[in-house]
C-alpha positions in Angstrom: -83.8 -38.9 -95.8 -82.1 -38.0 -92.6 -83.7 -36.0 -90.8 -82.0 -32.0 -91.0 -83.2 -31.1 -87.7 -79.7 -31.4 -85.9 -76.1 -30.1 -86.1 -74.1 -31.0 -89.7 -70.6 -32.8 -89.2 -69.3 -33.7 -92.5 -70.1 -37.2 -91.7 -73.7 -36.1 -91.0 -74.2 -33.7 -93.7 -72.8 -37.2 -96.5 -75.8 -39.3 -94.3 -78.4 -36.4 -95.1 -76.9 -36.3 -99.3 -76.7 -39.8 -99.1 -80.3 -41.4 -98.1 -81.8 -39.2 -100.2 -80.1 -39.1 -103.5 -78.7 -43.5 -103.1 -82.9 -44.3 -101.9 -83.5 -42.6 -105.2 -81.2 -44.0 -107.3 -82.3 -47.5 -106.5 -85.6 -46.9 -106.9 -84.7 -45.8 -110.1 -82.7 -48.8 -111.1 -85.8 -51.0 -110.2 -88.2 -49.7 -111.8 -88.9 -51.3 -115.2 -89.6 -49.6 -118.5 -92.8 -48.7 -120.2 -95.4 -46.1 -119.8 -98.3 -46.2 -117.4 -95.6 -45.8 -114.2 -95.3 -42.6 -112.0 -92.5 -41.6 -110.3 -93.5 -39.3 -107.3 -90.4 -38.0 -106.3 -89.2 -35.7 -103.4 -87.1 -32.2 -103.2 -87.7 -29.1 -101.0 -87.9 -25.4 -101.6 -84.2 -25.7 -100.0 -83.3 -26.2 -104.2 -83.5 -22.0 -104.2 -81.3 -21.2 -101.7 -81.7 -17.4 -99.7 -83.6 -15.7 -102.3 -84.9 -12.9 -100.3 -88.3 -11.2 -101.2 -88.4 -12.7 -104.5 -91.2 -14.8 -105.7 -90.1 -17.9 -106.5 -92.0 -20.5 -108.8 -91.2 -23.4 -110.3 -89.1 -22.2 -113.5 -86.2 -20.2 -111.3 -83.1 -21.9 -111.3 -81.4 -23.9 -108.2 -79.9 -21.6 -105.8 -76.2 -22.2 -104.1 -75.4 -24.0 -100.3 -75.8 -27.3 -99.1 -79.3 -27.9 -99.0 -79.7 -26.3 -102.5 -76.9 -28.9 -103.7 -78.7 -32.2 -102.3 -81.8 -31.0 -103.8 -80.3 -30.6 -107.1 -78.9 -34.4 -107.3 -81.6 -35.4 -105.9 -84.3 -34.3 -108.6 -81.3 -35.3 -111.4 -81.4 -38.7 -109.9 -85.1 -39.5 -110.6 -84.9 -37.7 -113.8 -83.3 -40.3 -114.8 -86.4 -42.7 -114.8 -87.3 -40.5 -117.8 -85.2 -42.8 -119.9 -87.4 -45.8 -119.2 -90.6 -44.1 -120.1 -91.9 -43.3 -116.9 -93.9 -40.0 -115.4 -91.9 -38.0 -113.2 -93.6 -35.3 -110.4 -90.8 -33.7 -108.5 -92.6 -32.8 -105.0 -90.5 -29.8 -103.7 -91.8 -29.8 -100.4 -92.0 -26.1 -98.0 -92.2 -26.4 -94.4 -94.5 -29.6 -93.6 -96.9 -28.9 -91.2 -98.3 -31.7 -89.0 -98.3 -33.9 -85.7 -94.6 -34.0 -85.7 -91.8 -32.2 -88.1 -90.6 -29.0 -87.4 -94.4 -27.9 -85.8 -93.3 -30.2 -82.6 -89.8 -29.0 -82.3 -91.4 -25.1 -81.8 -94.2 -26.0 -79.5 -92.2 -25.7 -76.5 -90.6 -22.7 -76.3 -94.0 -20.8 -77.2 -95.9 -22.9 -74.7 -93.4 -21.8 -72.1 -94.3 -18.0 -73.8 -90.7 -17.9 -75.0 -91.8 -18.2 -78.9 -90.4 -16.1 -81.8 -88.9 -15.6 -84.9 -85.6 -16.9 -86.0 -83.5 -14.2 -86.6 -84.9 -10.7 -87.9 -87.6 -12.5 -88.9 -88.0 -10.8 -92.5 -86.9 -14.2 -94.1 -89.5 -15.6 -96.1 -91.6 -19.3 -94.4 -93.0 -21.4 -97.1 -95.0 -23.9 -95.1 -97.8 -26.5 -96.7 -100.5 -27.9 -94.2 -99.9 -31.8 -94.5 -103.4 -32.5 -95.3 -102.2 -30.6 -98.7 -99.1 -32.8 -98.9 -101.6 -35.8 -99.0 -103.9 -34.1 -101.2 -101.2 -32.4 -104.3 -99.8 -36.5 -103.6 -103.9 -37.3 -104.9 -103.8 -35.0 -107.4 -100.7 -35.5 -109.3 -101.4 -38.8 -109.4 -104.6 -38.5 -110.7 -103.7 -35.8 -113.1 -101.7 -38.3 -115.4 -100.7 -35.1 -117.8 -98.7 -33.2 -115.3 -95.1 -33.8 -115.0 -91.7 -31.8 -114.0 -91.1 -30.2 -110.7 -94.1 -28.7 -108.0 -94.1 -26.6 -105.0 -95.8 -28.0 -102.7 -95.9 -24.6 -100.6 -99.4 -23.5 -99.5 -100.3 -20.7 -101.9 -99.9 -17.5 -98.8 -96.7 -18.0 -97.7 -95.7 -15.2 -95.0 -92.5 -14.0 -92.9 -91.0 -15.9 -90.7 -91.9 -13.1 -87.7 -95.8 -13.4 -88.7 -95.6 -16.9 -88.9 -94.2 -16.4 -85.1 -97.4 -14.1 -84.0 -99.7 -16.5 -86.0 -98.4 -19.5 -83.8 -98.6 -17.9 -80.8 -101.5 -16.5 -81.3 -103.5 -19.7 -81.9 -101.6 -20.5 -78.6 -102.6 -17.9 -76.9 -98.8 -17.0 -76.4 -96.4 -14.0 -76.8 -94.3 -14.4 -79.7 -92.0 -12.0 -79.0 -88.5 -13.4 -78.1 -86.6 -13.6 -81.3 -83.5 -15.8 -81.4 -80.7 -13.7 -82.4 -79.1 -14.5 -85.3 -75.8 -14.8 -84.4 -77.1 -16.5 -81.9 -78.6 -18.9 -84.0 -75.4 -19.4 -86.5 -73.7 -20.2 -83.3 -75.4 -22.7 -81.4 -76.8 -24.7 -84.3 -74.0 -24.2 -87.1 -74.5 -24.3 -90.7 -78.1 -25.7 -90.2 -78.7 -22.4 -88.1 -77.7 -20.2 -91.2 -80.2 -22.8 -93.2 -83.1 -21.7 -90.9 -82.4 -18.1 -91.6 -82.5 -18.3 -95.4 -85.4 -17.3 -97.2 -87.6 -19.0 -99.9 -91.1 -16.8 -100.9 -91.8 -19.8 -102.2 -95.6 -20.5 -104.2 -97.2 -23.3 -105.7 -97.6 -21.9 -109.5 -97.8 -25.2 -111.2 -100.2 -26.6 -108.8 -102.9 -23.8 -108.7 -102.8 -23.4 -112.4 -103.6 -26.5 -113.0 -106.4 -26.6 -111.0 -105.5 -27.8 -107.1 -107.7 -25.8 -104.7 -105.4 -25.7 -100.8 -107.3 -27.0 -97.7 -105.2 -24.7 -96.2 -104.3 -21.7 -97.9 -103.9 -19.7 -94.6 -102.0 -20.0 -91.8 -104.6 -19.1 -88.9 -106.4 -22.1 -90.0 -104.1 -24.1 -90.6 -101.9 -23.7 -87.8 -106.3 -23.8 -85.9 -106.6 -27.1 -87.0 -103.4 -28.0 -85.5 -102.8 -27.0 -82.2 -105.8 -24.6 -81.7 -107.9 -27.4 -79.8 
């Protein structure tokens, strides 16, 4: 899928949409019929929209907004392969922390003593360590009775201000330079508004089915990734 980390013009929003939905459609069309096959398709916790402080599990309905509509159509496209008797697991990713992606974009400001939360910092920040992405994928492959949606988020979500504080602490930097919400929305447009949304997503189905997170807490996750 095309990265969401750039300004969303109407043309680029179409690229974000098509690169996900059309790619999934082609995979579904290419798969043959018959049991013994599994499609692990991707989505994101953005499907829930801006949900405030409400705890979100896989039973919650989609919200509103552009990312929510992309995720909803993305999941629906993957579900069509059920007509071929193929097992489908939908991985709703939170913000993946690893060497690259969102964390890499945050680090320069923090290392220059300019780090801090986005907006008020009160919005929930659904995150997951890259190693738990790998672990969760293997878990779904190995447990052939599981299907449907799974929140790929750490079991201990936290607010944006607390994430910024934890990242600053690991780096030995302050984290008290917030990016005002009005500035985020003005400079980043619709993408900025999406970054200010709150999703308190929890991995209910992974944990209740026995997956053990390697990095359940943010401090140990960040120490592993950037502490060294």
